[in-house]
Structures are given as structure tokens and as C-alpha cells.
N, C-alpha and C positions, 0 to 999 in steps of 0.2 A: 371202816378202822382205816390206818392208814400205815405204809407201810415202806420204808425208804433203804432202795436196793442202790448198795457202794457199789458200781463195778470197780475193775482193777486193781484192784487195794495192790500196790506196790512195795517189799522189806527194800531199808529200810527209811524208804522218799513215806511213804502215806500214813507212819502211823500217825504223826497228831491229828493229821489231816483229817485223816477216817475217824481215830477218837470224836474231833471237834464234833463233824459231821452227827456219828451217833448223840453226842450230851447233846447237842439242839436238834433233832428228830424225838429227841423223848422230850425234851424242856420245853417245843415250840406244839407237842400234839398227838404226834406219832404214837403209833404199840408197839413196833417191830423195823428193825433194822435186818438185811440179808448183805453178805462183802461177796464178792467173786474176784478171782485174780491170788495173791498168795493168801494160804491158810498163813492165820496169827492169836494164836493161842491168845498174846499177852492179850491183845485188843479185847478178846471176846472177856476175859478179869477184869479188866480193866473197867467195862462197859456193863457186866455183872455187881460189880464192886458197888459201881454208885449209884444204882440201882437198888440195892439194897442197902444203902448210907444213907441213900437219899430220896428215897420213898419211889412206890412206881409198878408197874407193870410188864416193864419194857423191855424187851428181850431183843437176841442179837446169835446170828446165825448165819453160819459157811453155807459156801454154796460155789465150786468149782463151775460149773458151765448156768453161766449169766439170763443167755436162751435160755433155757428150761424155766428158771426161776417167770419169764416175762410170761412165757406162754401158758404153764400152768397161772397164774394168777390173772389173765385172760381168759383162761377157762374156764375162770372162777366170775368172771365179771368185773372185775375189777376197774378201776379206771387204768389207764398205764400213763404217769406223764412227763416227760422226762425235762429236765429244768436242764435250757443247754442256751448262752448267748445271739446265739441265730435264730431261737421259736418265734413264735407271733407273745408279744407283749403280753403279762400277766393283769395285765389291767383288762385288755380287752375277753381274755377268757375266764376267769375267776366263776364269775356266775355262773357260767355254764359248767364246770368241777366241779363245784358246790353242787349241785343233782347231787353227783356220785354217794351213792354209800362208803362204797370201798376207793382207795387208794393207792395207788404203785405208783412211790417219787422213784425219778432214777436219777442220782446225781454221780457224772464222770469219773474219772480219775485220770487217765492214760488217754491219749484219743481214742474219743466215743467212737465204736464202727457203728458204718452207713446205717448197718440191719436196726439200729438201734432208735434210728428216725423213723423210722419204716413203723418199724412196731409199734411206738409208741401212739394213743391216739392224741395226746395236746405234745407243739415239740412249744415250751416258754420260756421265754427268757424274762428277766426280772431287772437287765440292760442289753442291748448291746453293745456295749464296755465291756472288757476283760475284767472280770470280778472273781474274786471266789466262791469258791460251790456250794461253801458252810454259809457266807452272808448268801445267797442265791438260794439256799435250802429255808435260808430265816427268813427273810422273806416272805417267800412261795409259802409257808408253814404262816405266819401271820397273817394273810392277805387269805387267804385262806377256812380260818379260823376264826375271821375278824378280830386280831387284837389280845382275846380271851387271855388267852396265856402272857396279857403285862396284867392283869387286873391278879388284885393278892388272894379271891377264890379257887381260882388257879390251883395255888398251890396244897391247898388243902386237898385235890386227889390223890399228889400223894403222898400226904404220911408218914412219912419219913425218921428214921432214926437224927436226923439231924436238919435245924429247921436254921433258916435266917431270920428272922426279927429286925426290918424297913425300921433306918437309924440315920440319920440328915450328918452324923460323923461317927469316925470309927462305923467296927462288926462288934454283930449280936448276935453269936449264933448260939443256938440252946441245943440242946441232945439230951 
């Protein structure tokens, strides 16, 4: 199981970014997402609507206390991975992380509290340069899943109302 924890969601600043975190999490193989910070029912509705139309069982929930989420999943023996440009390179740690059956991936929004770095089993960077948390999550999940989410068979996992048929030119959407 892969769960993504979005830290410190802020309205209106993070509306699109947090939605994109959930979209990437869902499309790249995570099972669910929890967000902390400000409660945002429109974020939850958007993600539920996307899952309803495009398929899959991806879920989203809100938890005011992010520390409680980390502690809860550590008790459940999840491996806690914090994505940060200050961490160890993903290529050096990904094999070890893949050994874990259950993973909690932490993605920040606002300045990440120092406790997160301490609570994480791994502080992982996809690059040590400034970049988007959405990009970091996509690269990490791609490496974790060995690129399987890029295969056509992957789409069969979702079985949604809407499906894209690959096309060299134009759009081919099946409903």
C-alpha cells in the first residue's frame, strides 16, 4: 500500500498544487492521500469526482494533525519516506525502499517542520535543486514502480467511465 501525506495545505494558495499531488499519486500507483493544514472540501470533491470518472479506488481524507498520521502509520509498520531536496538521492535508496510492503510518502507545502526529517525513515531527494513537489512525487513513484505506470496495461487497473485511446494526432476519448 502507498499512502501520500500532503503537509500544510493552504487555501487558496495550494488548491491546484494539492489537487495535482493527488492526481499524480493516483495515476502513478498510490492507493490514497491524506492532507493536513486547512480543510478543503472542494479538493476532496475534485479527487472523488476524478476517481469516479477515471476509475480506481483512490481515496482522499483530511487530518488536522499531521504528526498523528505519521505516528499512526509508523505503528502499522509503514516505511516513512519524506521527499525533500535536502535528502539522499533516490537512486541510492530506492532498492531498499522497494523492500517495504507499505509506504507513507510525505510531500510538503509550507516550510516542513524539523520533526518530519526526524520521524522519516528516509529523507529522499529526486534532485538537490529547487523543484516542484508534484515533480518529486512523480519521479519517486515512477522509480518505486519501475515505470509500470507508463505501460498500457496499467490503465486496465482503473476501469473508469472515461478512457483514453492513444492517438498520434488529436484526442480519442471513450465514454
